[in-house]
C-alpha positions in Angstrom: 14.2 -36.9 -44.0 14.6 -37.4 -39.9 14.8 -40.3 -37.7 15.5 -40.6 -33.8 18.8 -41.7 -33.7 19.5 -38.8 -36.1 17.7 -36.6 -33.6 18.8 -38.0 -30.5 22.7 -37.5 -31.7 22.1 -33.4 -32.8 23.3 -30.5 -30.8 24.1 -27.1 -31.6 26.4 -26.4 -34.3 29.0 -23.6 -34.4 27.2 -21.6 -37.0 24.2 -21.8 -34.0 23.4 -18.9 -32.8 20.2 -17.8 -30.4 18.8 -15.4 -33.1 19.7 -18.1 -36.0 18.9 -21.3 -34.7 19.8 -24.9 -36.9 17.5 -26.3 -39.1 17.1 -29.7 -40.3 14.0 -30.7 -42.6 11.8 -34.3 -42.8 8.8 -33.6 -45.0 5.3 -32.2 -46.0 7.5 -28.6 -44.6 8.1 -30.3 -40.9 10.8 -28.6 -40.2 13.2 -29.2 -36.5 15.3 -26.3 -34.8 18.0 -26.9 -32.9 18.9 -24.0 -30.7 22.2 -22.5 -29.0 20.5 -23.4 -25.6 20.1 -27.5 -27.0 16.2 -27.0 -27.3 14.7 -28.8 -30.0 11.7 -27.6 -31.1 9.1 -28.8 -33.7 7.6 -26.4 -36.8 5.0 -26.9 -39.3 6.0 -24.3 -42.5 3.0 -23.9 -45.1 1.7 -21.3 -47.4 -1.9 -19.7 -46.5 -2.8 -16.9 -49.3 -0.1 -17.0 -51.0 2.4 -16.2 -47.7 5.2 -18.2 -46.2 4.0 -19.2 -42.2 5.2 -21.4 -40.1 3.8 -22.2 -36.5 5.1 -24.5 -33.6 4.0 -27.8 -32.7 5.7 -28.7 -29.7 9.5 -29.6 -28.3 11.3 -32.8 -28.5 11.6 -35.2 -26.9 8.2 -34.7 -25.1 7.1 -34.9 -29.1 8.4 -37.1 -31.0 9.2 -37.8 -34.3 5.9 -39.8 -35.3 3.7 -37.3 -33.1 5.3 -34.3 -35.0 4.3 -35.8 -38.3 0.7 -36.8 -37.0 0.5 -33.1 -36.3 1.9 -31.7 -39.2 -0.2 -33.7 -41.4 -3.5 -32.0 -39.4 -1.9 -28.3 -40.0 -1.7 -29.4 -44.0 -5.4 -30.5 -43.5 -6.7 -27.1 -41.9 -4.7 -25.3 -44.9 -6.0 -27.8 -47.3 -9.7 -26.8 -45.6 -9.1 -23.2 -46.3 -8.2 -22.7 -41.9 -5.7 -20.6 -41.3 -3.8 -22.9 -38.2 -2.7 -19.7 -37.0 -6.5 -18.5 -36.1 -7.9 -22.3 -35.0 -5.2 -21.5 -32.8 -5.6 -18.9 -31.3 -9.4 -19.3 -31.5 -9.1 -22.4 -29.0 -6.6 -21.1 -27.0 -9.4 -17.6 -26.2 -11.8 -20.9 -25.6 -10.1 -22.4 -22.9 -9.4 -18.7 -21.1 -13.0 -17.7 -21.6 -14.0 -21.5 -19.7 -11.8 -20.5 -16.9 -13.2 -20.0 -13.5 -13.8 -16.1 -12.0 -11.8 -17.4 -9.4 -9.0 -18.9 -10.9 -8.7 -15.5 -13.3 -8.9 -13.2 -10.0 -5.5 -15.1 -8.6 -3.5 -15.1 -11.3 -4.3 -10.8 -11.6 -3.9 -10.8 -8.1 -0.5 -12.9 -8.6 0.2 -10.1 -11.0 -0.7 -6.7 -9.1 1.8 -8.4 -6.4 4.6 -7.4 -8.6 3.3 -3.9 -9.2 1.8 -2.5 -6.9 3.4 -1.6 -2.6 3.2 -4.2 -0.7 0.6 -2.5 1.9 -1.9 -1.8 -1.2 -1.2 -5.8 -2.8 -2.5 -6.6 0.8 -5.6 -4.7 1.2 -6.4 -5.9 -2.3 -5.3 -9.7 -0.7 -8.0 -8.8 1.8 -10.4 -8.2 0.1 -10.2 -10.5 -2.2 -10.4 -13.5 0.2 -13.1 -11.9 2.7 -15.3 -11.2 -0.5 -14.6 -11.6 -3.9 -13.4 -15.5 -3.9 -16.1 -16.1 -1.9 -19.1 -14.4 -3.6 -17.6 -15.6 -7.1 -17.6 -19.3 -5.8 -18.2 -22.1 -9.0 -18.8 -19.1 -11.2 -17.2 -19.6 -15.0 -15.4 -16.1 -16.4 -17.6 -15.2 -19.2 -21.1 -16.1 -17.3 -20.5 -13.4 -14.4 -23.2 -11.3 -14.4 -24.2 -7.3 -12.9 -26.4 -9.7 -10.3 -23.3 -11.3 -9.2 -21.4 -8.1 -8.8 -24.5 -6.8 -7.0 -24.9 -10.0 -4.9 -21.2 -9.6 -3.6 -22.1 -5.8 -2.9 -24.8 -6.7 -0.8 -23.1 -9.2 1.3 -20.9 -6.3 2.1 -23.1 -3.9 3.3 -25.0 -6.5 5.9 -22.1 -5.9 7.6 -23.6 -2.7 9.3 -22.6 -1.5 12.6 -25.4 0.1 14.1 -27.5 1.1 11.4 -24.1 1.9 9.4 -23.1 -0.2 6.1 -19.1 -0.4 5.7 -19.7 2.0 2.4 -16.3 2.1 1.6 -15.1 -1.1 2.0 -18.3 -1.9 -0.2 -17.0 0.8 -3.2 -13.2 -0.1 -3.1 -14.6 -3.8 -3.3 -16.7 -3.1 -6.2 -13.7 -1.5 -7.8 -11.1 -4.5 -7.2 -13.9 -7.0 -9.3 -14.5 -4.2 -11.4 -10.5 -4.0 -12.5 -10.2 -7.9 -13.0 -13.2 -7.8 -15.7 -11.3 -5.0 -17.2 -8.1 -7.0 -17.9 -10.6 -9.5 -18.9 -12.4 -7.0 -21.1 -9.2 -6.0 -23.0 -8.5 -9.4 -23.3 -11.2 -10.1 -25.4 -12.1 -13.1 -22.4 -15.3 -10.9 -22.1 -17.5 -8.3 -23.7 -19.1 -6.5 -20.6 -17.3 -4.9 -17.4 -20.6 -5.7 -15.3 -19.1 -3.6 -12.5 -20.0 -0.4 -15.1 -22.7 1.8 -13.0 -22.9 -0.4 -9.9 -21.0 1.9 -7.5 -24.1 4.8 -8.7 -26.4 1.7 -6.2 -23.9 2.8 -2.8 -23.4 6.2 -3.4 -20.2 7.6 -0.7 -21.8 8.1 3.1 -21.9 11.8 4.5 -18.7 11.8 6.0 -18.3 13.4 9.1 -14.7 14.8 9.3 -12.6 13.8 12.6 -15.1 13.4 15.2 -13.8 15.0 18.9 -14.9 15.0 21.9 -15.2 19.0 23.3 -12.6 20.5 25.7 -14.7 19.5 28.1 -14.9 15.9 27.6 -10.8 15.4 27.2 -9.7 15.1 30.7 -12.4 12.2 30.7 -11.5 10.5 27.6 -7.7 10.7 28.6 -8.3 9.2 32.0 -10.4 6.2 30.1 -7.8 5.5 27.8 -5.0 5.6 30.4 -7.8 2.7 32.4 -8.0 0.9 29.1 -7.8 -2.5 29.9 -7.6 -4.0 26.2 -4.3 -4.6 24.5 -1.5 -3.1 25.6 -0.5 -1.9 22.1 -3.8 -0.4 21.9 -3.9 1.7 24.8 -0.5 3.2 23.6 -0.9 3.6 20.5 -4.5 5.4 21.9 -1.8 7.7 23.7 0.2 7.9 21.5 -2.0 9.2 18.9 -3.2 12.1 21.5 0.5 12.8 22.1 1.6 13.7 18.6 -1.8 13.9 16.9 -0.4 12.6 14.2 -2.5 10.6 11.0 -3.6 6.9 11.9 -1.7 5.6 8.9 1.2 7.1 9.6 1.3 5.8 13.4 0.3 2.3 11.8 2.9 2.4 9.0 5.6 3.5 11.6 8.8 2.0 11.6 11.7 1.4 13.9 13.7 2.4 11.5 11.9 6.0 11.1 12.8 6.7 14.9 15.9 8.6 16.0 15.8 8.2 19.4 19.1 10.4 19.6 18.2 13.6 18.0 14.4 13.3 19.3 12.5 12.8 16.0 10.2 10.2 14.4 10.9 10.7 10.5 7.8 10.5 8.8 7.7 7.7 5.9 7.0 10.2 2.9 4.8 6.7 1.2 2.4 7.4 4.0 1.6 10.9 3.6 -1.2 12.1 0.9 1.6 14.4 -0.5 5.3 13.3 -1.4 6.8 15.2 1.2 9.5 15.2 3.8 8.0 15.5 7.6 9.5 15.0 11.2 7.7 14.8 14.5 9.8 15.9 17.1 9.5 13.5 20.1 8.3 14.7 23.5 9.7 13.1 26.9 5.9 11.7 26.6 6.0 10.0 23.1 9.6 8.5 24.3 8.1 6.7 27.0 5.5 5.3 24.8 7.9 4.4 22.7 10.3 2.8 24.9 7.2 1.0 26.3 6.6 0.1 23.2 9.9 -1.5 22.1 9.6 -4.6 24.7 5.9 -5.8 22.6 7.5 -5.1 19.2 10.8 -3.5 19.2 12.1 -7.3 17.4 9.6 -6.4 14.4 9.4 -3.8 11.7 6.6 -1.7 12.4 6.2 -0.2 16.0 2.7 -0.9 16.2 2.1 -5.1 14.3 -0.6 -6.8 15.3 1.5 -10.6 16.0 -1.2 -12.8 16.3 -2.0 -11.3 12.5 1.7 -11.2 11.4 0.9 -7.4 10.2 0.1 -4.3 11.1 -2.9 -3.4 12.6 -5.9 -2.5 11.1 -7.2 1.2 10.3 -9.7 0.5 12.6 -7.7 -0.5 15.8 -7.7 3.1 17.6 -11.3 3.4 16.1 -13.1 0.1 17.7 -11.1 0.9 20.9 -12.4 4.0 21.2 -15.7 2.9 20.4 -15.3 0.1 22.9 -14.3 2.8 26.0 -18.4 4.7 24.8 -17.0 7.4 22.2 -18.4 5.2 19.3 -19.7 8.6 16.7 -18.0 10.7 19.5 -13.9 10.7 18.8 -12.2 8.9 16.7 -8.4 8.5 16.2 -8.1 11.4 13.4 -10.3 13.3 15.7 -7.6 14.4 18.2 -5.4 16.1 14.9 -8.4 19.0 15.6 -8.1 18.5 19.1 -4.6 19.7 19.1 -4.9 21.7 16.2 -8.3 24.2 18.0 -6.5 24.2 21.6 -2.7 24.8 20.4 -4.1 27.9 18.4 -5.7 28.4 22.0 -2.5 28.5 24.0 -1.5 31.1 21.6 1.6 29.3 19.5 2.6 30.2 15.8 0.2 29.1 13.7 2.7 28.1 10.8 4.4 26.1 13.4 1.1 24.4 13.7 0.6 24.0 10.5 4.2 22.0 9.8 4.0 20.0 12.9 0.6 18.7 11.0 2.1 18.4 8.0 -0.3 20.8 5.9 1.8 22.8 3.7 2.2 22.2 0.1 5.7 20.6 -1.3 7.6 23.2 -3.5 11.1 22.9 -5.1 14.4 23.9 -2.9 12.2 25.8 -0.6 10.5 22.0 0.7 14.2 21.6 2.1 14.0 24.4 4.4 10.0 23.1 5.0 11.4 20.1 6.2 12.9 21.4 9.2 11.2 25.0 9.7 10.4 26.4 12.5 11.6 23.5 14.2 12.7 24.6 17.1 8.9 26.2 18.2 7.7 22.6 17.0 9.8 20.6 19.5 8.8 23.2 22.2 5.0 22.8 20.8 4.7 19.3 20.9 6.7 19.1 24.5 3.9 21.6 25.2 0.6 19.8 24.2 2.2 16.5 26.1 2.7 18.0 29.3 -0.9 20.0 28.7 -2.4 16.7 28.0 -1.4 15.3 31.4 -2.3 18.2 33.2 -5.9 17.5 32.1 -5.5 14.3 32.5 -4.1 14.0 35.9 -6.8 17.0 37.6 -10.0 15.4 35.7 -10.5 19.1 34.5 -9.9 22.0 32.1 -6.8 24.7 32.9 -6.8 28.0 32.4 -5.4 27.8 29.0 -2.3 30.5 30.2 -1.8 29.1 33.3 -1.2 26.4 31.7 1.1 27.4 29.2 3.5 30.3 32.0 3.0 27.0 34.0 4.6 24.4 31.5 6.8 26.6 29.7 8.3 27.3 33.0 8.7 24.6 33.8 11.0 23.7 30.3 12.7 26.4 30.6 14.0 25.2 34.2 14.8 21.9 32.5 16.3 23.5 29.8 14.7 21.3 26.9 14.2 24.3 25.0 16.3 23.2 22.4 19.5 26.0 21.8 19.7 28.8 19.1 21.5 27.9 15.9 23.0 31.4 15.2 27.0 31.9 16.0 27.6 28.0 15.7 30.4 26.4 13.3 30.1 25.4 10.6 30.8 20.9 12.3 27.8 22.0 15.0 26.3 23.6 12.5 26.3 20.3 10.6 25.2 18.5 13.5 22.1 20.8 14.5 20.9 20.9 11.1 21.2 17.0 11.2 19.2 16.8 14.6 16.1 19.4 12.8 15.6 16.3 11.1 18.1 17.0 7.7 19.1 14.0 6.5 23.1 14.4 3.6 20.9 14.8 0.7 19.2 18.1 1.9 22.3 19.6 3.6 23.9 19.3 0.1 21.3 20.9 -1.4 21.0 23.6 1.0 24.9 24.5 0.5 24.8 24.5 -3.3 21.8 27.2 -3.2 23.1 30.6 -3.9 21.8 33.9 -3.5 
């Protein structure tokens, strides 16, 4: 038998290992395990249905000898009544889990998700959770959540309609968020039904109107309005950069200072922000560089270029569209629409279709060919980016649409005079070639890949 004085003196012996702790018996199957770490654990050993089993009671000294003996007696009483103590513990644990409030369980789910997804995805879920989910399920137990509760949350989101249009995509994504929480609870046998099933069908996707954009005749006025925007400087500069670069809005929002290669006048777009995994570089025109230089004084000390210093995070996905709405272009122009304007009019200006497609990052990923595509047509793309920026400036400054061919000849002559068109890579030595490849957006890994390619 054990005593308190004897237990206090127990220490791991030389034979004690992490997988084989020292074992000391008391009575009626009560045992104390002394582990190699020094932890002392109470175990109750018993036979049920002819099989030897054991269950953990607690640790010493949190559970003293007298308490352990009482707990061990309770185990024996359950066995005598034909109840497996392990099953009873599982049932009690399940009951405790089911008694949790939905919000408590949802926050546990969110904390786990934080470890498994990218920060941007987690932040989106965090924002939706605190804005729409937690307020909607306040005071509701996990096991008591109903379809009506989920629908009420969705209806509250839909009620935030702007100009008669509900934020349908937000509604659907928040339903998915709650659905994932309930899916986990169902998998853990805490609930029997996921009450978001079928709910999204009540909120079908709104008919999308892709890339709303003004006609070319309205573009000079739009550019003038952007230049005269009286809101936040970051927003004004963001609209200008988007017009010059015709990048995706998410690429603009997630741009980091580390992605900007000022010496080589390149923006190395983070591949995680693209629709498909591929490399993409954007040559920087003089106007784009000027915007970035102005942004340095605003956000140069932060990680992201377009950074909301009040919220301490990158700007939201609607910051450009909201500004365009303020300028009076609601339903007429979106941030994404600048891409369509550029694509259409660059073709009208007579530039290579392949180069335009490369610049818009429309090419599909491929194997080793992707290494070449990374910088493919970059000489032409540099010219395209500068010509496009100059073309927009002409429209803004003159306030009218100029003849395409006249504009192209005028701008390219100016480029030639200023020696801004990059030199050819032919007929150069290896060191110069390597430097030229780097200037074209290739990193060391890409160059090594090219060196090992065989005919």
